[in-house]
C-alpha positions as CSV (number, residue, x, y, z in Angstrom):
1,M,0.6,23.1,1.1
2,A,-1.3,26.1,1.9
3,E,-4.9,25.9,2.8
4,D,-6.1,28.7,0.3
5,R,-4.7,27.1,-2.8
6,T,-7.2,26.0,-5.3
7,A,-7.0,22.6,-7.1
8,S,-6.2,24.4,-10.4
9,E,-3.0,26.0,-8.5
10,I,-1.7,22.5,-7.3
11,P,0.8,20.7,-9.6
12,V,-0.5,18.0,-11.6
13,L,0.3,14.7,-9.9
14,Q,3.4,12.9,-11.0
15,L,2.6,13.1,-14.5
16,A,6.2,12.2,-15.9
17,G,6.5,9.2,-13.9
18,V,3.1,7.7,-14.6
19,R,3.3,8.4,-18.3
20,K,6.6,6.8,-18.4
21,T,5.6,3.5,-17.0
22,F,1.9,3.5,-17.2
23,G,0.9,5.3,-20.4
24,S,-0.6,8.9,-20.7
25,F,-3.7,9.9,-18.7
26,D,-4.7,11.8,-21.6
27,A,-5.2,8.7,-23.6
28,V,-7.8,7.4,-20.9
29,A,-11.2,8.1,-22.1
30,G,-13.2,10.5,-19.8
31,I,-10.3,11.2,-17.4
32,D,-9.7,15.0,-16.9
33,I,-6.5,15.4,-15.1
34,K,-7.5,18.5,-13.4
35,I,-10.5,16.8,-12.0
36,R,-8.5,13.9,-10.8
37,E,-5.9,16.3,-9.4
38,G,-8.7,18.2,-7.6
39,E,-10.1,14.9,-6.1
40,F,-6.6,14.1,-4.7
41,V,-6.3,17.3,-3.1
42,T,-9.6,16.6,-1.3
43,I,-8.4,13.1,-0.2
44,V,-5.3,14.3,1.6
45,G,-5.7,18.0,1.8
46,P,-5.9,19.8,5.1
47,S,-9.9,19.6,5.3
48,E,-9.8,15.8,4.7
49,A,-6.4,14.7,6.6
50,G,-8.1,12.6,9.1
51,K,-9.9,10.6,6.5
52,A,-6.8,8.8,5.2
53,A,-4.9,5.7,6.5
54,L,-1.6,4.1,5.4
55,L,-2.0,0.4,5.0
56,V,1.2,-1.7,5.0
57,I,0.6,-5.3,3.6
58,D,2.8,-8.3,4.4
59,V,6.3,-7.0,4.7
60,Q,7.4,-9.8,6.8
61,N,10.6,-11.6,7.7
62,T,9.9,-14.8,5.8
63,Y,10.1,-12.7,2.4
64,L,13.7,-11.4,3.2
65,E,15.5,-14.0,4.9
66,N,17.2,-17.2,3.5
67,R,15.9,-16.4,-0.1
68,A,17.2,-18.5,-3.1
69,P,19.7,-16.5,-5.4
70,E,17.0,-15.8,-8.0
71,W,15.4,-13.6,-5.5
72,A,18.3,-11.2,-5.2
73,P,16.8,-8.6,-7.4
74,F,13.5,-8.7,-5.3
75,C,15.4,-8.4,-2.1
76,A,17.5,-5.5,-3.3
77,R,14.3,-3.6,-4.4
78,M,12.7,-4.4,-0.8
79,T,15.9,-3.3,1.2
80,G,17.0,-0.5,-1.0
81,T,13.7,1.1,-2.1
82,V,10.4,-0.3,-0.7
83,I,11.3,-0.7,2.8
84,P,12.9,2.8,3.3
85,N,9.9,4.3,1.6
86,I,7.4,2.7,3.9
87,R,9.3,3.9,6.7
88,R,9.1,7.6,5.2
89,L,5.4,7.2,4.9
90,I,5.2,5.7,8.4
91,D,7.0,8.7,9.9
92,A,5.0,11.2,7.8
93,F,1.6,9.8,8.8
94,W,2.7,9.6,12.4
95,D,4.0,13.2,12.4
96,R,0.6,14.2,11.2
97,R,-1.4,12.0,13.5
98,L,-2.8,9.9,10.8
99,D,-3.5,6.3,11.1
100,V,-1.0,3.4,10.2
101,I,-2.4,-0.2,9.9
102,F,-0.5,-3.4,9.2
103,A,-1.6,-6.6,7.8
104,R,0.5,-9.8,7.7
105,I,0.1,-13.5,6.7
106,A,0.0,-15.8,9.7
107,C,-2.0,-18.7,10.8
108,L,-3.5,-19.2,14.4
109,L,-3.0,-23.0,14.6
110,P,0.7,-24.2,14.5
111,D,-0.1,-26.8,11.8
112,G,-2.0,-24.3,9.7
113,R,-5.1,-25.9,9.4
114,D,-7.0,-22.6,9.6
115,R,-5.2,-21.4,6.5
116,S,-7.4,-20.5,3.3
117,L,-7.1,-22.9,0.6
118,S,-4.9,-20.7,-1.6
119,Q,-2.4,-21.0,1.2
120,R,-2.6,-24.7,1.8
121,K,-2.6,-25.9,-1.9
122,P,0.9,-26.8,-3.4
123,G,2.5,-24.1,-5.3
124,W,4.1,-20.8,-4.9
125,N,1.5,-19.4,-2.4
126,N,1.7,-22.3,0.0
127,L,2.6,-20.9,3.3
128,L,2.9,-22.0,6.9
129,L,3.6,-19.0,9.2
130,P,2.4,-19.6,12.7
131,A,1.3,-16.2,14.2
132,E,4.1,-16.3,16.8
133,A,6.9,-17.5,14.6
134,H,9.8,-15.2,13.7
135,A,9.1,-15.6,10.1
136,S,5.6,-14.3,10.3
137,Q,6.7,-10.9,12.2
138,I,6.8,-7.6,10.3
139,V,10.3,-6.9,9.5
140,P,12.4,-5.0,12.3
141,A,12.7,-1.8,10.2
142,L,9.1,-1.3,10.1
143,A,8.1,-2.8,13.4
144,P,4.6,-1.6,14.5
145,R,4.2,0.6,17.4
146,A,2.0,-0.3,20.3
147,E,-0.7,2.0,19.1
148,E,-0.8,0.6,15.8
149,I,-3.4,-1.9,14.5
150,V,-1.9,-5.3,13.0
151,L,-4.3,-7.5,11.3
152,T,-3.7,-11.2,10.8
153,K,-4.8,-13.2,7.7
154,T,-4.5,-16.5,5.6
155,T,-6.0,-14.9,2.5
156,D,-4.5,-12.5,0.0
157,S,-7.0,-9.7,0.5
158,A,-6.6,-7.8,3.9
159,L,-10.3,-7.4,4.0
160,T,-11.5,-11.0,3.3
161,E,-10.6,-12.6,6.7
162,T,-10.3,-9.6,9.0
163,N,-12.4,-7.0,10.4
164,L,-10.4,-4.1,8.4
165,R,-13.6,-2.7,6.6
166,L,-15.2,-2.3,10.0
167,I,-12.1,-0.9,11.6
168,L,-11.7,1.8,8.6
169,T,-15.6,2.7,9.0
170,N,-15.4,3.0,12.6
171,L,-12.3,5.2,12.5
172,G,-14.1,7.5,9.9
173,L,-11.5,6.6,7.2
174,T,-12.6,6.7,3.7
175,H,-9.1,6.7,1.9
176,V,-6.5,4.1,2.1
177,I,-3.0,4.4,0.9
178,C,-1.6,0.8,0.1
179,T,2.0,-0.3,0.3
180,G,3.7,-3.6,0.7
181,I,4.0,-6.9,-1.2
182,F,3.4,-8.6,-3.4
183,T,2.0,-6.2,-6.0
184,D,0.4,-8.9,-8.0
185,Q,-1.0,-10.7,-5.0
186,C,-2.0,-9.6,-1.8
187,V,-1.7,-5.9,-2.6
188,S,-3.7,-6.3,-5.8
189,S,-6.4,-8.3,-3.9
190,T,-6.5,-5.7,-1.2
191,V,-6.8,-3.0,-3.5
192,R,-9.5,-4.3,-5.5
193,S,-11.5,-5.2,-2.4
194,L,-11.1,-1.9,-1.0
195,A,-12.4,-0.4,-4.2
196,D,-15.2,-2.6,-4.3
197,E,-16.2,-1.6,-0.6
198,S,-16.1,2.1,-1.9
199,F,-12.9,3.2,-0.3
200,D,-10.7,5.4,-2.3
201,V,-7.3,3.8,-2.8
202,L,-4.0,5.1,-3.5
203,L,-1.2,2.8,-4.4
204,I,2.5,3.7,-3.8
205,D,4.7,2.5,-6.8
206,D,8.0,2.6,-4.9
207,A,6.7,1.3,-1.7
208,T,5.4,-2.0,-3.2
209,A,7.1,-4.9,-5.1
210,A,6.4,-8.1,-6.8
211,G,8.7,-11.2,-7.6
212,T,9.9,-9.5,-10.8
213,E,9.9,-5.8,-11.9
214,A,7.9,-7.0,-15.0
215,L,5.1,-8.4,-12.8
216,H,5.1,-5.2,-10.6
217,E,4.8,-2.8,-13.6
218,R,2.2,-5.0,-15.4
219,E,-0.2,-5.0,-12.3
220,L,0.1,-1.5,-11.6
221,E,-0.8,-0.7,-15.2
222,V,-4.0,-3.0,-14.6
223,L,-4.9,-1.4,-11.3
224,N,-4.2,2.3,-12.2
225,M,-7.1,4.6,-12.7
226,I,-9.5,1.7,-12.3
227,Y,-9.2,0.4,-8.8
228,C,-6.7,2.9,-7.5
229,T,-4.4,6.0,-8.3
230,V,-0.8,5.1,-8.5
231,M,1.6,7.6,-7.1
232,T,5.3,7.7,-5.7
233,T,6.2,8.2,-2.1
234,G,7.6,11.6,-2.8
235,D,4.4,12.7,-4.5
236,L,2.1,11.5,-1.8
237,I,4.3,13.0,1.0
238,G,4.2,16.3,-0.9
239,F,0.3,16.4,-0.9
240,L,0.0,15.5,2.7
241,P,-1.0,18.4,5.0
242,G,2.0,20.1,6.5
243,A,4.3,18.8,3.9
244,G,7.9,20.2,4.3
245,P,11.4,19.7,2.7
246,E,11.2,15.8,3.1
247,S,8.8,15.6,0.2
248,A,11.0,17.5,-2.2
């Protein structure tokens, strides 16, 4: 993207996809597409490149190994779409020397006594993932480099139990691109927490997943244009400084 292009000359952000899944921007009172477009150019344009970070949430071995048959659609989306797109984003951020941060669910004590109540109560969210266990590690396809920050949490939001907010502030970061799982749980909680802390948040549709496609799309519909701006991987990469043929 050339630095001398004005916001009005930049193509409108992923309107076809957004309208298809989440309804028309035109129907949202008070939203001017050109203003939103211009704001996003500021977010990741050449003059603001250093203010954006990629956050990868909870893409861990436990969610992809030894799953029951009913999880086959989720696993297929993860291996065929979500993980490859997160890999693309990580590489794109590294190529541009932008920060990549990981968050993962893991307890510090082997018996999990340090877990939050939501992860100790009986139910779907009940997890026992000791920090050193194989199940709690980030999946090999996205394995963090030594230079990348990995935060450990036993809460849904990546801000609640970690020093993520302080890290973002210390690094001078004001905009966070969220990816990972699950859209309606840890991703949503993190997006809302970041928005409440006055960070500008982008959420990548095809780099996130929920237990079902219906849950995924419903949560994006709720979050979009309130707590974050929903985009696709290709659209985001296309707006990063120095974007090349990969973004096409």
